[in-house]
MIKOL-846781 format. One record per atom (N, C-alpha, C): residue in one letter; atom name; x, y, z. Coordinates in pm, 1 decimal, padded with zeros to 6 digits. Example, Ala and Ser with C-alpha at 12.3 -4.5 7.8 and 13.67 -1.06 7.14 Angstrom:
2
{node "A" "N" {01319.0 -00569.0 00780.0}};
{node "A" "CA" {01230.0 -00450.0 00780.0}};
{node "A" "C" {01320.0 -00330.0 00780.0}};
{node "S" "N" {01285.0 -00225.0 00708.0}};
{node "S" "CA" {01367.0 -00106.0 00714.0}};
{node "S" "C" {01290.0 00003.0 00787.0}};
//
This chain:
88
{node "X" "N" {00085.1 -00117.3 00000.0}};
{node "X" "CA" {00000.0 00000.0 00000.0}};
{node "X" "C" {00089.5 00123.4 00000.0}};
{node "X" "N" {00052.4 00221.5 -00076.3}};
{node "X" "CA" {00135.8 00339.8 -00091.0}};
{node "X" "C" {00113.1 00439.1 00022.8}};
{node "X" "N" {00208.8 00530.3 00034.6}};
{node "X" "CA" {00195.4 00638.3 00132.2}};
{node "X" "C" {00069.7 00719.5 00103.9}};
{node "X" "N" {00039.6 00739.1 -00023.7}};
{node "X" "CA" {-00077.6 00818.0 -00061.9}};
{node "X" "C" {-00206.3 00750.5 -00013.8}};
{node "X" "N" {-00214.6 00619.9 -00027.6}};
{node "X" "CA" {-00333.0 00546.4 00018.2}};
{node "X" "C" {-00347.9 00560.3 00169.7}};
{node "X" "N" {-00237.9 00555.0 00240.2}};
{node "X" "CA" {-00239.8 00571.6 00384.7}};
{node "X" "C" {-00292.6 00710.0 00422.2}};
{node "X" "N" {-00246.5 00811.3 00351.5}};
{node "X" "CA" {-00294.6 00947.2 00377.0}};
{node "X" "C" {-00443.8 00959.7 00346.1}};
{node "X" "N" {-00489.9 00891.0 00243.2}};
{node "X" "CA" {-00632.8 00891.6 00209.7}};
{node "X" "C" {-00714.8 00826.2 00321.5}};
{node "X" "N" {-00663.5 00716.9 00375.9}};
{node "X" "CA" {-00732.5 00649.8 00486.3}};
{node "X" "C" {-00741.2 00741.0 00608.2}};
{node "X" "N" {-00632.8 00811.1 00637.3}};
{node "X" "CA" {-00634.1 00904.8 00749.5}};
{node "X" "C" {-00737.3 01014.6 00728.0}};
{node "X" "N" {-00743.3 01065.5 00607.0}};
{node "X" "CA" {-00842.0 01167.7 00574.3}};
{node "X" "C" {-00983.6 01115.5 00586.7}};
{node "X" "N" {-01005.9 00993.6 00542.3}};
{node "X" "CA" {-01138.5 00932.1 00553.2}};
{node "X" "C" {-01178.1 00912.4 00698.4}};
{node "X" "N" {-01083.7 00872.0 00780.0}};
{node "X" "CA" {-01110.5 00854.3 00922.3}};
{node "X" "C" {-01152.4 00986.3 00985.5}};
{node "X" "N" {-01075.8 01090.6 00958.8}};
{node "X" "CA" {-01109.2 01221.4 01016.2}};
{node "X" "C" {-01245.1 01270.3 00968.2}};
{node "X" "N" {-01271.0 01254.4 00840.7}};
{node "X" "CA" {-01398.9 01300.1 00785.1}};
{node "X" "C" {-01515.3 01223.4 00847.2}};
{node "X" "N" {-01499.3 01092.5 00861.6}};
{node "X" "CA" {-01604.3 01010.3 00922.1}};
{node "X" "C" {-01633.7 01056.6 01064.2}};
{node "X" "N" {-01529.1 01080.4 01140.0}};
{node "X" "CA" {-01549.0 01123.6 01278.6}};
{node "X" "C" {-01609.5 01263.1 01287.4}};
{node "X" "N" {-01565.3 01352.0 01202.7}};
{node "X" "CA" {-01617.5 01488.8 01205.5}};
{node "X" "C" {-01764.2 01493.9 01167.2}};
{node "X" "N" {-01810.9 01395.9 01089.7}};
{node "X" "CA" {-01950.7 01392.7 01048.8}};
{node "X" "C" {-02037.5 01306.1 01140.3}};
{node "X" "N" {-01980.4 01260.7 01250.0}};
{node "X" "CA" {-02053.6 01179.9 01346.5}};
{node "X" "C" {-02089.3 01267.0 01465.4}};
{node "X" "N" {-02214.8 01265.3 01503.7}};
{node "X" "CA" {-02262.5 01350.6 01612.4}};
{node "X" "C" {-02207.7 01312.2 01749.4}};
{node "X" "N" {-02177.8 01186.1 01770.9}};
{node "X" "CA" {-02142.3 01137.9 01903.2}};
{node "X" "C" {-01992.1 01129.4 01927.8}};
{node "X" "N" {-01914.2 01210.4 01860.9}};
{node "X" "CA" {-01769.8 01206.7 01879.1}};
{node "X" "C" {-01727.9 01327.5 01962.0}};
{node "X" "N" {-01659.0 01299.4 02070.6}};
{node "X" "CA" {-01615.1 01407.1 02158.3}};
{node "X" "C" {-01485.9 01469.5 02106.2}};
{node "X" "N" {-01455.1 01586.3 02157.6}};
{node "X" "CA" {-01337.0 01659.5 02110.0}};
{node "X" "C" {-01208.0 01585.9 02143.3}};
{node "X" "N" {-01205.1 01510.0 02252.4}};
{node "X" "CA" {-01085.2 01434.4 02289.0}};
{node "X" "C" {-01054.5 01328.0 02183.7}};
{node "X" "N" {-01157.4 01261.0 02135.8}};
{node "X" "CA" {-01140.1 01159.0 02032.3}};
{node "X" "C" {-01087.3 01221.3 01904.0}};
{node "X" "N" {-01145.7 01333.8 01864.7}};
{node "X" "CA" {-01098.0 01403.0 01744.4}};
{node "X" "C" {-00952.5 01444.2 01759.7}};
{node "X" "N" {-00914.9 01489.1 01879.1}};
{node "X" "CA" {-00776.7 01529.8 01903.2}};
{node "X" "C" {-00682.6 01410.0 01893.4}};
{node "X" "N" {-00722.4 01294.9 01946.8}};
{node "X" "CA" {-00640.0 01173.8 01935.6}};
{node "X" "C" {-00613.4 01138.4 01789.1}};
{node "X" "N" {-00716.6 01148.2 01708.6}};
{node "X" "CA" {-00702.4 01115.1 01566.3}};
{node "X" "C" {-00612.9 01217.5 01497.4}};
{node "X" "N" {-00627.5 01343.3 01530.6}};
{node "X" "CA" {-00540.5 01445.9 01470.8}};
{node "X" "C" {-00394.0 01421.2 01506.9}};
{node "X" "N" {-00370.2 01387.0 01632.9}};
{node "X" "CA" {-00232.9 01358.8 01675.8}};
{node "X" "C" {-00177.5 01236.0 01604.9}};
{node "X" "N" {-00259.0 01134.4 01590.9}};
{node "X" "CA" {-00216.7 01014.2 01518.8}};
{node "X" "C" {-00184.4 01049.3 01374.0}};
{node "X" "N" {-00267.5 01130.4 01312.9}};
{node "X" "CA" {-00245.2 01175.1 01175.7}};
{node "X" "C" {-00111.1 01248.5 01164.3}};
{node "X" "N" {-00083.9 01338.5 01257.1}};
{node "X" "CA" {00042.9 01411.9 01255.8}};
{node "X" "C" {00161.8 01317.1 01272.0}};
{node "X" "N" {00149.5 01222.2 01364.4}};
{node "X" "CA" {00257.7 01125.5 01387.0}};
{node "X" "C" {00285.7 01042.9 01262.0}};
{node "X" "N" {00180.1 00994.6 01198.0}};
{node "X" "CA" {00197.7 00911.9 01078.6}};
{node "X" "C" {00257.0 00994.3 00965.4}};
{node "X" "N" {00209.1 01115.6 00947.6}};
{node "X" "CA" {00266.0 01200.5 00842.9}};
{node "X" "C" {00412.5 01230.3 00869.3}};
{node "X" "N" {00449.4 01246.5 00995.7}};
{node "X" "CA" {00590.3 01268.9 01029.9}};
{node "X" "C" {00673.2 01145.7 00995.0}};
{node "X" "N" {00617.7 01026.2 01022.6}};
{node "X" "CA" {00689.5 00903.0 00989.1}};
{node "X" "C" {00707.2 00885.6 00838.9}};
{node "X" "N" {00607.7 00931.3 00763.3}};
{node "X" "CA" {00614.3 00916.7 00617.5}};
{node "X" "C" {00708.2 01017.4 00552.6}};
{node "X" "N" {00742.0 01122.6 00625.5}};
{node "X" "CA" {00829.9 01226.6 00573.0}};
{node "X" "C" {00974.3 01177.4 00578.4}};
{node "X" "N" {01038.2 01157.9 00463.1}};
{node "X" "CA" {01175.3 01104.9 00462.5}};
{node "X" "C" {01277.0 01199.3 00526.7}};
{node "X" "N" {01242.0 01326.2 00540.7}};
{node "X" "CA" {01333.4 01422.7 00599.7}};
{node "X" "C" {01311.9 01440.4 00749.6}};
{node "X" "N" {01217.1 01370.1 00804.2}};
{node "X" "CA" {01187.4 01381.0 00947.1}};
{node "X" "C" {01298.9 01316.4 01028.2}};
{node "X" "N" {01357.1 01390.8 01123.3}};
{node "X" "CA" {01466.5 01334.7 01202.4}};
{node "X" "C" {01420.0 01231.9 01304.8}};
{node "X" "N" {01296.4 01245.3 01352.3}};
{node "X" "CA" {01243.6 01154.1 01453.2}};
{node "X" "C" {01166.6 01041.7 01384.7}};
{node "X" "N" {01190.0 00920.4 01427.6}};
{node "X" "CA" {01126.0 00807.6 01362.1}};
{node "X" "C" {01089.2 00702.0 01466.2}};
{node "X" "N" {00987.5 00730.5 01546.1}};
{node "X" "CA" {00945.1 00641.7 01653.4}};
{node "X" "C" {00827.4 00556.6 01606.6}};
{node "X" "N" {00856.2 00458.1 01524.6}};
{node "X" "CA" {00753.6 00376.3 01460.8}};
{node "X" "C" {00670.0 00296.7 01559.9}};
{node "X" "N" {00734.1 00236.6 01656.6}};
{node "X" "CA" {00661.9 00151.1 01751.0}};
{node "X" "C" {00556.6 00228.2 01828.2}};
{node "X" "N" {00589.1 00348.8 01873.1}};
{node "X" "CA" {00491.9 00424.8 01951.3}};
{node "X" "C" {00372.5 00467.3 01865.9}};
{node "X" "N" {00394.0 00493.9 01738.3}};
{node "X" "CA" {00283.1 00533.0 01651.3}};
{node "X" "C" {00189.1 00414.9 01629.6}};
{node "X" "N" {00244.0 00298.4 01607.2}};
{node "X" "CA" {00159.9 00179.5 01588.5}};
{node "X" "C" {00086.1 00147.7 01718.2}};
{node "X" "N" {00154.3 00158.5 01831.3}};
{node "X" "CA" {00088.3 00134.5 01960.0}};
{node "X" "C" {-00025.4 00233.5 01981.0}};
{node "X" "N" {-00003.3 00360.2 01949.4}};
{node "X" "CA" {-00107.2 00461.7 01963.9}};
{node "X" "C" {-00226.0 00430.8 01872.6}};
{node "X" "N" {-00196.8 00390.3 01751.2}};
{node "X" "CA" {-00303.8 00355.5 01657.8}};
{node "X" "C" {-00384.9 00237.7 01711.0}};
{node "X" "N" {-00318.1 00140.7 01769.6}};
{node "X" "CA" {-00388.2 00025.3 01824.5}};
{node "X" "C" {-00472.5 00063.5 01946.3}};
{node "X" "N" {-00422.6 00156.2 02028.6}};
{node "X" "CA" {-00500.1 00202.9 02143.4}};
{node "X" "C" {-00626.7 00275.1 02097.9}};
{node "X" "N" {-00612.3 00360.7 01996.9}};
{node "X" "CA" {-00727.5 00433.5 01944.9}};
{node "X" "C" {-00826.7 00334.4 01883.7}};
{node "X" "N" {-00775.4 00235.3 01813.2}};
{node "X" "CA" {-00862.8 00133.2 01752.9}};
{node "X" "C" {-00944.2 00061.6 01860.5}};
{node "X" "N" {-00880.6 00027.9 01970.8}};
{node "X" "CA" {-00949.8 -00039.6 02080.1}};
{node "X" "C" {-01061.9 00048.2 02136.3}};
{node "X" "N" {-01034.4 00176.6 02151.2}};
{node "X" "CA" {-01136.4 00269.0 02201.0}};
{node "X" "C" {-01253.5 00279.0 02104.6}};
{node "X" "N" {-01225.7 00272.8 01976.2}};
{node "X" "CA" {-01329.3 00288.2 01874.3}};
{node "X" "C" {-01411.8 00162.2 01853.7}};
{node "X" "N" {-01361.2 00047.2 01896.7}};
{node "X" "CA" {-01428.6 -00080.0 01870.0}};
{node "X" "C" {-01573.7 -00078.6 01915.7}};
{node "X" "N" {-01599.9 -00016.2 02027.1}};
{node "X" "CA" {-01736.4 -00012.7 02080.2}};
{node "X" "C" {-01808.3 00114.9 02039.2}};
{node "X" "N" {-01742.1 00226.7 02052.0}};
{node "X" "CA" {-01809.3 00355.2 02031.7}};
{node "X" "C" {-01825.6 00394.7 01885.7}};
{node "X" "N" {-01726.9 00362.4 01803.8}};
{node "X" "CA" {-01726.6 00409.7 01665.1}};
{node "X" "C" {-01681.2 00298.1 01570.4}};
{node "X" "N" {-01768.3 00199.0 01545.0}};
{node "X" "CA" {-01726.7 00084.2 01462.9}};
{node "X" "C" {-01681.5 00121.3 01321.9}};
{node "X" "N" {-01740.8 00223.1 01261.6}};
{node "X" "CA" {-01697.6 00263.4 01127.7}};
{node "X" "C" {-01555.9 00318.2 01132.1}};
{node "X" "N" {-01528.0 00400.8 01230.3}};
{node "X" "CA" {-01393.5 00457.1 01244.9}};
{node "X" "C" {-01292.2 00347.9 01277.5}};
{node "X" "N" {-01335.1 00247.8 01353.2}};
{node "X" "CA" {-01244.6 00138.2 01386.4}};
{node "X" "C" {-01197.1 00066.2 01260.0}};
{node "X" "N" {-01286.4 00050.7 01164.7}};
{node "X" "CA" {-01248.5 -00014.4 01038.5}};
{node "X" "C" {-01136.3 00062.5 00969.6}};
{node "X" "N" {-01147.7 00196.3 00967.0}};
{node "X" "CA" {-01041.9 00277.5 00907.2}};
{node "X" "C" {-00910.9 00260.9 00983.0}};
{node "X" "N" {-00918.3 00255.6 01115.6}};
{node "X" "CA" {-00796.3 00238.0 01194.4}};
{node "X" "C" {-00730.7 00103.5 01166.3}};
{node "X" "N" {-00810.8 -00001.9 01151.8}};
{node "X" "CA" {-00753.2 -00132.3 01117.2}};
{node "X" "C" {-00680.4 -00124.3 00983.6}};
{node "X" "N" {-00742.1 -00057.0 00886.9}};
{node "X" "CA" {-00678.7 -00042.1 00755.7}};
{node "X" "C" {-00551.4 00041.4 00765.3}};
{node "X" "N" {-00553.0 00144.0 00849.9}};
{node "X" "CA" {-00434.5 00228.6 00867.1}};
{node "X" "C" {-00321.1 00147.3 00929.0}};
{node "X" "N" {-00351.3 00069.4 01032.3}};
{node "X" "CA" {-00249.6 -00012.9 01095.2}};
{node "X" "C" {-00192.3 -00112.9 00996.3}};
{node "X" "N" {-00279.2 -00173.5 00916.0}};
{node "X" "CA" {-00234.7 -00266.7 00812.7}};
{node "X" "C" {-00146.5 -00194.9 00710.0}};
{node "X" "N" {-00188.1 -00074.9 00671.7}};
{node "X" "CA" {-00110.7 00001.8 00572.7}};
{node "X" "C" {00026.2 00040.0 00628.7}};
{node "X" "N" {00032.8 00074.8 00757.0}};
{node "X" "CA" {00160.2 00107.8 00818.0}};
{node "X" "C" {00257.3 -00009.0 00809.5}};
{node "X" "N" {00206.2 -00127.1 00834.8}};
{node "X" "CA" {00293.9 -00244.8 00826.4}};
{node "X" "C" {00338.0 -00272.6 00684.1}};
{node "X" "N" {00251.4 -00241.3 00587.4}};
{node "X" "CA" {00287.2 -00267.6 00447.2}};
{node "X" "C" {00385.6 -00165.6 00390.1}};
{node "X" "N" {00390.6 -00044.8 00447.2}};
{node "X" "CA" {00487.2 00053.9 00398.0}};
{node "X" "C" {00616.1 00049.0 00480.4}};
{node "X" "N" {00625.3 -00050.9 00566.9}};
{node "X" "CA" {00748.9 -00070.5 00641.2}};
{node "X" "C" {00757.8 00008.7 00769.4}};
{node "X" "N" {00644.0 00052.9 00820.0}};
{node "X" "CA" {00646.5 00128.0 00946.2}};
{node "X" "C" {00603.1 00035.3 01056.6}};
//
């Protein structure tokens, strides 16, 4: 899976959450932070490259979404899968 596809998945996740009435601001902030972390990892010029913590964070967010936001959880599963396929 390409970096571009991963970025599209992140965008879809954010859009899905922003269009859901029952999403609190803390959840949206977690997703924004995850998005920033992943984009930093994808940037070849980024000096910091903490891959394990980003995947762990994505998995934590996925666990939180499993009950509250099943549609968003699907995007997170795809993002985690995409991270592993691009070598992160």
